[in-house]
ROZA-498305 format. One record per residue: x, y, z of N, C-alpha, C, CB in turn; residue number from 1; chain. Coordinates in nm, 3 decimals. Glycine has a CB too. Layout:
BEGIN
<node <X; Y; Z>; <X; Y; Z>; <X; Y; Z>; <X; Y; Z>; NUM; "A">
...
//
This chain:
BEGIN
<node <14.236; 7.668; 10.543>; <14.143; 7.757; 10.611>; <14.221; 7.859; 10.686>; <14.050; 7.680; 10.705>; 1; "A">
<node <14.184; 7.986; 10.677>; <14.249; 8.095; 10.744>; <14.191; 8.110; 10.883>; <14.235; 8.226; 10.665>; 2; "A">
<node <14.276; 8.129; 10.982>; <14.228; 8.146; 11.118>; <14.290; 8.274; 11.175>; <14.261; 8.022; 11.206>; 3; "A">
<node <14.204; 8.359; 11.245>; <14.249; 8.483; 11.298>; <14.325; 8.455; 11.429>; <14.130; 8.580; 11.318>; 4; "A">
<node <14.445; 8.506; 11.442>; <14.520; 8.480; 11.568>; <14.483; 8.576; 11.680>; <14.670; 8.490; 11.541>; 5; "A">
<node <14.439; 8.696; 11.646>; <14.401; 8.791; 11.752>; <14.256; 8.830; 11.724>; <14.497; 8.920; 11.755>; 6; "A">
<node <14.186; 8.858; 11.830>; <14.041; 8.893; 11.817>; <14.034; 9.037; 11.763>; <13.962; 8.881; 11.959>; 7; "A">
<node <13.920; 9.063; 11.690>; <13.894; 9.195; 11.642>; <13.862; 9.290; 11.757>; <13.782; 9.192; 11.543>; 8; "A">
<node <13.911; 9.413; 11.750>; <13.883; 9.510; 11.849>; <13.742; 9.567; 11.834>; <13.985; 9.618; 11.842>; 9; "A">
<node <13.676; 9.584; 11.948>; <13.541; 9.642; 11.944>; <13.552; 9.793; 11.923>; <13.462; 9.611; 12.076>; 10; "A">
<node <13.471; 9.843; 11.838>; <13.469; 9.989; 11.816>; <13.334; 10.048; 11.848>; <13.505; 10.021; 11.672>; 11; "A">
<node <13.327; 10.176; 11.865>; <13.197; 10.241; 11.901>; <13.112; 10.245; 11.778>; <13.218; 10.387; 11.959>; 12; "A">
<node <12.980; 10.247; 11.802>; <12.884; 10.257; 11.699>; <12.898; 10.390; 11.624>; <12.747; 10.241; 11.757>; 13; "A">
<node <12.873; 10.389; 11.494>; <12.883; 10.514; 11.416>; <12.761; 10.599; 11.448>; <12.892; 10.485; 11.260>; 14; "A">
<node <12.783; 10.726; 11.457>; <12.673; 10.818; 11.490>; <12.608; 10.864; 11.356>; <12.725; 10.945; 11.576>; 15; "A">
<node <12.479; 10.885; 11.365>; <12.405; 10.932; 11.248>; <12.437; 11.079; 11.231>; <12.249; 10.908; 11.262>; 16; "A">
<node <12.466; 11.121; 11.106>; <12.488; 11.261; 11.076>; <12.358; 11.342; 11.076>; <12.557; 11.275; 10.942>; 17; "A">
<node <12.250; 11.277; 11.033>; <12.120; 11.343; 11.033>; <12.023; 11.262; 11.122>; <12.064; 11.357; 10.887>; 18; "A">
<node <11.947; 11.328; 11.201>; <11.853; 11.259; 11.290>; <11.740; 11.190; 11.207>; <11.792; 11.361; 11.393>; 19; "A">
<node <11.686; 11.086; 11.258>; <11.574; 11.018; 11.197>; <11.450; 11.110; 11.200>; <11.545; 10.884; 11.271>; 20; "A">
<node <11.372; 11.106; 11.089>; <11.254; 11.189; 11.079>; <11.137; 11.120; 11.154>; <11.218; 11.215; 10.929>; 21; "A">
<node <11.058; 11.198; 11.225>; <10.939; 11.145; 11.286>; <10.827; 11.154; 11.183>; <10.903; 11.220; 11.417>; 22; "A">
<node <10.748; 11.045; 11.170>; <10.637; 11.044; 11.078>; <10.516; 11.091; 11.154>; <10.613; 10.903; 11.015>; 23; "A">
<node <10.446; 11.191; 11.093>; <10.332; 11.250; 11.162>; <10.214; 11.154; 11.157>; <10.294; 11.387; 11.098>; 24; "A">
<node <10.126; 11.162; 11.257>; <10.009; 11.068; 11.261>; <9.919; 11.083; 11.136>; <9.922; 11.095; 11.389>; 25; "A">
<node <9.912; 11.204; 11.079>; <9.830; 11.227; 10.961>; <9.888; 11.146; 10.841>; <9.824; 11.380; 10.927>; 26; "A">
<node <10.016; 11.151; 10.829>; <10.082; 11.080; 10.718>; <10.075; 10.925; 10.741>; <10.233; 11.128; 10.704>; 27; "A">
<node <10.084; 10.885; 10.865>; <10.082; 10.742; 10.892>; <9.940; 10.687; 10.867>; <10.128; 10.713; 11.039>; 28; "A">
<node <9.841; 10.770; 10.893>; <9.699; 10.724; 10.875>; <9.647; 10.748; 10.734>; <9.606; 10.796; 10.975>; 29; "A">
<node <9.731; 10.783; 10.639>; <9.690; 10.822; 10.509>; <9.630; 10.703; 10.430>; <9.808; 10.882; 10.436>; 30; "A">
<node <9.682; 10.577; 10.455>; <9.635; 10.467; 10.378>; <9.498; 10.423; 10.432>; <9.737; 10.351; 10.382>; 31; "A">
<node <9.400; 10.423; 10.344>; <9.267; 10.381; 10.382>; <9.252; 10.233; 10.365>; <9.163; 10.455; 10.302>; 32; "A">
<node <9.206; 10.166; 10.466>; <9.186; 10.021; 10.458>; <9.042; 9.996; 10.416>; <9.218; 9.950; 10.594>; 33; "A">
<node <9.023; 9.908; 10.319>; <8.889; 9.874; 10.272>; <8.865; 9.725; 10.318>; <8.876; 9.892; 10.111>; 34; "A">
<node <8.827; 9.713; 10.446>; <8.808; 9.579; 10.500>; <8.693; 9.508; 10.439>; <8.789; 9.583; 10.645>; 35; "A">
<node <8.583; 9.577; 10.407>; <8.466; 9.520; 10.345>; <8.503; 9.455; 10.210>; <8.358; 9.628; 10.327>; 36; "A">
<node <8.580; 9.529; 10.132>; <8.619; 9.481; 10.000>; <8.710; 9.352; 10.015>; <8.696; 9.597; 9.919>; 37; "A">
<node <8.802; 9.360; 10.109>; <8.893; 9.244; 10.125>; <8.817; 9.122; 10.176>; <9.009; 9.279; 10.224>; 38; "A">
<node <8.722; 9.139; 10.266>; <8.641; 9.025; 10.310>; <8.559; 8.967; 10.195>; <8.548; 9.068; 10.424>; 39; "A">
<node <8.510; 9.057; 10.110>; <8.426; 9.010; 9.992>; <8.517; 8.935; 9.898>; <8.354; 9.133; 9.913>; 40; "A">
<node <8.640; 8.982; 9.877>; <8.733; 8.913; 9.784>; <8.761; 8.776; 9.831>; <8.865; 8.987; 9.768>; 41; "A">
<node <8.767; 8.755; 9.961>; <8.792; 8.617; 10.018>; <8.675; 8.524; 9.999>; <8.824; 8.626; 10.168>; 42; "A">
<node <8.560; 8.576; 9.962>; <8.443; 8.490; 9.934>; <8.448; 8.436; 9.789>; <8.310; 8.569; 9.958>; 43; "A">
<node <8.524; 8.496; 9.700>; <8.531; 8.460; 9.564>; <8.613; 8.331; 9.544>; <8.589; 8.574; 9.485>; 44; "A">
<node <8.606; 8.273; 9.422>; <8.691; 8.156; 9.398>; <8.825; 8.207; 9.341>; <8.622; 8.054; 9.298>; 45; "A">
<node <8.924; 8.120; 9.354>; <9.063; 8.153; 9.311>; <9.064; 8.191; 9.160>; <9.161; 8.030; 9.339>; 46; "A">
<node <9.148; 8.287; 9.128>; <9.154; 8.333; 8.986>; <9.292; 8.293; 8.923>; <9.133; 8.493; 8.979>; 47; "A">
<node <9.355; 8.188; 8.974>; <9.479; 8.143; 8.917>; <9.458; 8.088; 8.781>; <9.542; 8.042; 9.002>; 48; "A">
<node <9.562; 8.092; 8.693>; <9.540; 8.045; 8.553>; <9.504; 7.892; 8.547>; <9.671; 8.074; 8.466>; 49; "A">
<node <9.568; 7.814; 8.629>; <9.534; 7.671; 8.639>; <9.471; 7.648; 8.776>; <9.661; 7.578; 8.620>; 50; "A">
<node <9.350; 7.603; 8.779>; <9.280; 7.597; 8.907>; <9.334; 7.479; 8.987>; <9.125; 7.584; 8.887>; 51; "A">
<node <9.420; 7.515; 9.081>; <9.478; 7.413; 9.175>; <9.426; 7.441; 9.315>; <9.637; 7.416; 9.174>; 52; "A">
<node <9.308; 7.496; 9.320>; <9.258; 7.554; 9.449>; <9.252; 7.450; 9.557>; <9.118; 7.617; 9.431>; 53; "A">
<node <9.320; 7.486; 9.665>; <9.319; 7.406; 9.787>; <9.309; 7.506; 9.903>; <9.448; 7.314; 9.800>; 54; "A">
<node <9.213; 7.491; 9.985>; <9.200; 7.572; 10.106>; <9.123; 7.701; 10.085>; <9.336; 7.604; 10.159>; 55; "A">
<node <9.128; 7.782; 10.188>; <9.052; 7.909; 10.189>; <9.118; 8.012; 10.098>; <9.041; 7.965; 10.334>; 56; "A">
<node <9.042; 8.092; 10.033>; <9.096; 8.190; 9.943>; <9.153; 8.304; 10.024>; <8.989; 8.240; 9.846>; 57; "A">
<node <9.269; 8.360; 9.977>; <9.334; 8.475; 10.040>; <9.329; 8.590; 9.947>; <9.478; 8.444; 10.078>; 58; "A">
<node <9.335; 8.709; 10.003>; <9.328; 8.836; 9.929>; <9.476; 8.875; 9.901>; <9.248; 8.951; 10.012>; 59; "A">
<node <9.518; 8.868; 9.774>; <9.653; 8.906; 9.733>; <9.656; 9.053; 9.689>; <9.704; 8.815; 9.619>; 60; "A">
<node <9.744; 9.133; 9.755>; <9.757; 9.275; 9.713>; <9.839; 9.280; 9.580>; <9.830; 9.363; 9.829>; 61; "A">
<node <9.766; 9.289; 9.472>; <9.830; 9.280; 9.339>; <9.868; 9.412; 9.274>; <9.740; 9.208; 9.246>; 62; "A">
<node <9.822; 9.521; 9.325>; <9.843; 9.652; 9.262>; <9.987; 9.699; 9.276>; <9.750; 9.756; 9.323>; 63; "A">
<node <10.011; 9.820; 9.217>; <10.142; 9.882; 9.226>; <10.166; 9.928; 9.365>; <10.157; 9.997; 9.130>; 64; "A">
<node <10.284; 9.897; 9.419>; <10.317; 9.938; 9.555>; <10.358; 10.085; 9.557>; <10.429; 9.850; 9.611>; 65; "A">
<node <10.315; 10.158; 9.659>; <10.351; 10.301; 9.672>; <10.497; 10.325; 9.710>; <10.262; 10.366; 9.777>; 66; "A">
<node <10.567; 10.225; 9.756>; <10.704; 10.241; 9.794>; <10.763; 10.107; 9.849>; <10.716; 10.353; 9.898>; 67; "A">
<node <10.888; 10.108; 9.878>; <10.949; 9.988; 9.928>; <10.889; 9.949; 10.060>; <11.097; 10.005; 9.942>; 68; "A">
<node <10.868; 9.821; 10.076>; <10.813; 9.757; 10.198>; <10.676; 9.806; 10.231>; <10.903; 9.783; 10.316>; 69; "A">
<node <10.599; 9.852; 10.134>; <10.461; 9.895; 10.152>; <10.370; 9.808; 10.068>; <10.444; 10.043; 10.116>; 70; "A">
<node <10.253; 9.776; 10.124>; <10.158; 9.697; 10.050>; <10.082; 9.783; 9.953>; <10.063; 9.626; 10.144>; 71; "A">
<node <10.034; 9.722; 9.848>; <9.950; 9.791; 9.748>; <9.817; 9.822; 9.818>; <9.927; 9.702; 9.617>; 72; "A">
<node <9.743; 9.918; 9.765>; <9.614; 9.951; 9.823>; <9.518; 9.830; 9.830>; <9.552; 10.062; 9.742>; 73; "A">
<node <9.428; 9.834; 9.927>; <9.334; 9.721; 9.946>; <9.239; 9.703; 9.828>; <9.252; 9.743; 10.072>; 74; "A">
<node <9.211; 9.811; 9.754>; <9.118; 9.799; 9.646>; <9.177; 9.729; 9.521>; <9.069; 9.934; 9.610>; 75; "A">
<node <9.302; 9.685; 9.532>; <9.366; 9.609; 9.420>; <9.386; 9.465; 9.459>; <9.502; 9.670; 9.381>; 76; "A">
<node <9.312; 9.412; 9.559>; <9.330; 9.270; 9.601>; <9.263; 9.183; 9.496>; <9.269; 9.242; 9.745>; 77; "A">
<node <9.317; 9.064; 9.474>; <9.260; 8.958; 9.392>; <9.252; 8.832; 9.475>; <9.343; 8.935; 9.263>; 78; "A">
<node <9.156; 8.743; 9.443>; <9.139; 8.621; 9.522>; <9.235; 8.509; 9.468>; <8.989; 8.574; 9.516>; 79; "A">
<node <9.314; 8.456; 9.560>; <9.404; 8.343; 9.526>; <9.396; 8.241; 9.639>; <9.553; 8.391; 9.504>; 80; "A">
<node <9.406; 8.111; 9.604>; <9.414; 8.007; 9.709>; <9.554; 8.010; 9.763>; <9.377; 7.863; 9.655>; 81; "A">
<node <9.585; 7.951; 9.880>; <9.716; 7.960; 9.941>; <9.824; 7.905; 9.848>; <9.716; 7.885; 10.074>; 82; "A">
<node <9.798; 7.794; 9.776>; <9.897; 7.736; 9.689>; <9.930; 7.831; 9.573>; <9.847; 7.602; 9.636>; 83; "A">
<node <9.825; 7.887; 9.512>; <9.848; 7.983; 9.399>; <9.919; 8.107; 9.449>; <9.714; 8.025; 9.331>; 84; "A">
<node <9.887; 8.151; 9.569>; <9.948; 8.268; 9.633>; <10.099; 8.245; 9.651>; <9.881; 8.296; 9.771>; 85; "A">
<node <10.138; 8.130; 9.699>; <10.278; 8.093; 9.717>; <10.345; 8.087; 9.582>; <10.290; 7.958; 9.790>; 86; "A">
<node <10.273; 8.020; 9.484>; <10.332; 8.007; 9.351>; <10.355; 8.141; 9.282>; <10.244; 7.922; 9.265>; 87; "A">
<node <10.261; 8.233; 9.303>; <10.277; 8.362; 9.248>; <10.399; 8.440; 9.299>; <10.157; 8.436; 9.272>; 88; "A">
<node <10.416; 8.437; 9.428>; <10.533; 8.505; 9.491>; <10.669; 8.437; 9.456>; <10.515; 8.507; 9.646>; 89; "A">
<node <10.666; 8.304; 9.435>; <10.793; 8.235; 9.403>; <10.803; 8.213; 9.253>; <10.805; 8.100; 9.478>; 90; "A">
<node <10.709; 8.255; 9.173>; <10.701; 8.237; 9.029>; <10.723; 8.087; 8.993>; <10.807; 8.327; 8.957>; 91; "A">
<node <10.639; 8.009; 9.058>; <10.640; 7.862; 9.031>; <10.503; 7.820; 8.985>; <10.681; 7.781; 9.159>; 92; "A">
<node <10.486; 7.691; 8.957>; <10.357; 7.640; 8.915>; <10.306; 7.705; 8.789>; <10.258; 7.660; 9.023>; 93; "A">
<node <10.184; 7.756; 8.787>; <10.129; 7.815; 8.663>; <10.197; 7.949; 8.626>; <9.977; 7.837; 8.677>; 94; "A">
<node <10.273; 8.007; 8.719>; <10.335; 8.136; 8.695>; <10.481; 8.119; 8.651>; <10.327; 8.223; 8.822>; 95; "A">
<node <10.526; 7.999; 8.645>; <10.668; 7.972; 8.600>; <10.684; 8.016; 8.458>; <10.707; 7.820; 8.612>; 96; "A">
<node <10.791; 8.082; 8.428>; <10.822; 8.129; 8.291>; <10.763; 8.260; 8.254>; <10.776; 8.031; 8.193>; 97; "A">
<node <10.675; 8.317; 8.336>; <10.618; 8.447; 8.311>; <10.722; 8.555; 8.337>; <10.495; 8.468; 8.398>; 98; "A">
<node <10.737; 8.651; 8.246>; <10.826; 8.762; 8.273>; <10.755; 8.860; 8.366>; <10.870; 8.831; 8.142>; 99; "A">
<node <10.829; 8.957; 8.421>; <10.765; 9.052; 8.507>; <10.659; 9.129; 8.442>; <10.861; 9.142; 8.561>; 100; "A">
<node <10.673; 9.163; 8.311>; <10.572; 9.239; 8.239>; <10.444; 9.155; 8.215>; <10.629; 9.287; 8.104>; 101; "A">
<node <10.465; 9.024; 8.185>; <10.351; 8.938; 8.168>; <10.275; 8.917; 8.296>; <10.392; 8.808; 8.114>; 102; "A">
<node <10.350; 8.901; 8.407>; <10.285; 8.882; 8.540>; <10.208; 9.009; 8.576>; <10.392; 8.848; 8.652>; 103; "A">
<node <10.263; 9.125; 8.554>; <10.195; 9.250; 8.584>; <10.070; 9.267; 8.499>; <10.290; 9.368; 8.562>; 104; "A">
<node <10.077; 9.230; 8.370>; <9.959; 9.237; 8.280>; <9.849; 9.141; 8.332>; <10.000; 9.200; 8.131>; 105; "A">
<node <9.889; 9.019; 8.370>; <9.793; 8.924; 8.421>; <9.726; 8.976; 8.547>; <9.859; 8.790; 8.448>; 106; "A">
<node <9.808; 9.032; 8.638>; <9.750; 9.082; 8.764>; <9.656; 9.204; 8.741>; <9.863; 9.121; 8.862>; 107; "A">
<node <9.698; 9.293; 8.650>; <9.610; 9.408; 8.618>; <9.478; 9.362; 8.561>; <9.677; 9.504; 8.520>; 108; "A">
<node <9.477; 9.260; 8.476>; <9.349; 9.211; 8.420>; <9.267; 9.150; 8.532>; <9.373; 9.104; 8.306>; 109; "A">
<node <9.324; 9.078; 8.628>; <9.252; 9.022; 8.737>; <9.200; 9.129; 8.833>; <9.338; 8.924; 8.809>; 110; "A">
<node <9.277; 9.236; 8.851>; <9.227; 9.349; 8.934>; <9.104; 9.412; 8.870>; <9.337; 9.457; 8.955>; 111; "A">
<node <9.108; 9.439; 8.739>; <8.995; 9.495; 8.667>; <8.873; 9.407; 8.677>; <9.031; 9.516; 8.522>; 112; "A">
<node <8.890; 9.274; 8.662>; <8.777; 9.180; 8.673>; <8.717; 9.185; 8.817>; <8.825; 9.032; 8.638>; 113; "A">
<node <8.806; 9.183; 8.917>; <8.756; 9.183; 9.053>; <8.685; 9.312; 9.091>; <8.869; 9.159; 9.147>; 114; "A">
<node <8.742; 9.425; 9.045>; <8.674; 9.554; 9.071>; <8.542; 9.569; 9.004>; <8.759; 9.665; 9.029>; 115; "A">
<node <8.538; 9.513; 8.877>; <8.408; 9.517; 8.806>; <8.304; 9.431; 8.879>; <8.425; 9.466; 8.658>; 116; "A">
<node <8.344; 9.312; 8.927>; <8.249; 9.230; 9.007>; <8.214; 9.296; 9.132>; <8.305; 9.096; 9.038>; 117; "A">
<node <8.303; 9.374; 9.195>; <8.271; 9.448; 9.316>; <8.167; 9.554; 9.290>; <8.396; 9.511; 9.372>; 118; "A">
<node <8.187; 9.621; 9.179>; <8.091; 9.731; 9.142>; <7.951; 9.669; 9.122>; <8.138; 9.808; 9.007>; 119; "A">
<node <7.944; 9.555; 9.054>; <7.815; 9.484; 9.034>; <7.755; 9.444; 9.172>; <7.836; 9.355; 8.942>; 120; "A">
<node <7.841; 9.396; 9.263>; <7.797; 9.354; 9.390>; <7.739; 9.472; 9.469>; <7.909; 9.288; 9.463>; 121; "A">
<node <7.806; 9.587; 9.467>; <7.756; 9.705; 9.536>; <7.626; 9.751; 9.476>; <7.857; 9.816; 9.532>; 122; "A">
<node <7.616; 9.748; 9.344>; <7.495; 9.791; 9.276>; <7.376; 9.702; 9.314>; <7.516; 9.790; 9.125>; 123; "A">
<node <7.401; 9.571; 9.313>; <7.293; 9.481; 9.355>; <7.253; 9.500; 9.501>; <7.335; 9.339; 9.333>; 124; "A">
<node <7.351; 9.529; 9.584>; <7.326; 9.552; 9.724>; <7.240; 9.677; 9.745>; <7.459; 9.564; 9.799>; 125; "A">
<node <7.267; 9.783; 9.664>; <7.190; 9.906; 9.673>; <7.048; 9.889; 9.623>; <7.258; 10.015; 9.595>; 126; "A">
<node <7.035; 9.817; 9.509>; <6.899; 9.796; 9.452>; <6.818; 9.703; 9.542>; <6.909; 9.735; 9.308>; 127; "A">
<node <6.882; 9.609; 9.608>; <6.813; 9.520; 9.702>; <6.766; 9.597; 9.822>; <6.903; 9.406; 9.745>; 128; "A">
<node <6.846; 9.694; 9.865>; <6.805; 9.779; 9.982>; <6.691; 9.870; 9.944>; <6.923; 9.864; 10.034>; 129; "A">
<node <6.680; 9.921; 9.819>; <6.575; 10.006; 9.777>; <6.443; 9.922; 9.765>; <6.612; 10.076; 9.642>; 130; "A">
<node <6.455; 9.796; 9.719>; <6.335; 9.713; 9.705>; <6.273; 9.682; 9.837>; <6.369; 9.584; 9.634>; 131; "A">
<node <6.350; 9.670; 9.944>; <6.300; 9.634; 10.075>; <6.232; 9.755; 10.144>; <6.414; 9.579; 10.162>; 132; "A">
<node <6.262; 9.876; 10.095>; <6.206; 9.993; 10.163>; <6.071; 10.026; 10.118>; <6.292; 10.111; 10.145>; 133; "A">
//
């Protein structure tokens, strides 16, 4: 085992050559949150390939991310139980062995199904509102 005989000297922090950019409030507020859609997704049953559903359903942001460390838009959420959600992120359980392309294809199909069900839900809600008037 190697042991250092003298301590390392403390040096000053490196200075940034370019200043950090400030993000404008308009740009920060650009992402529209669709809370109603996400709450509705949480009322659906889990859409995992093998139904191992345990617990309350979570809304998984399955769409394409706009950039690093950014969530996908809210309108691309799919319903997953907590176990399936963990398995999806760690590629375990029913998602083990899926390639990235296969996983993306599966998620895109679930997004289309969920959005179609949402469109039917909104249509029924509108027609029910007209019937009551």
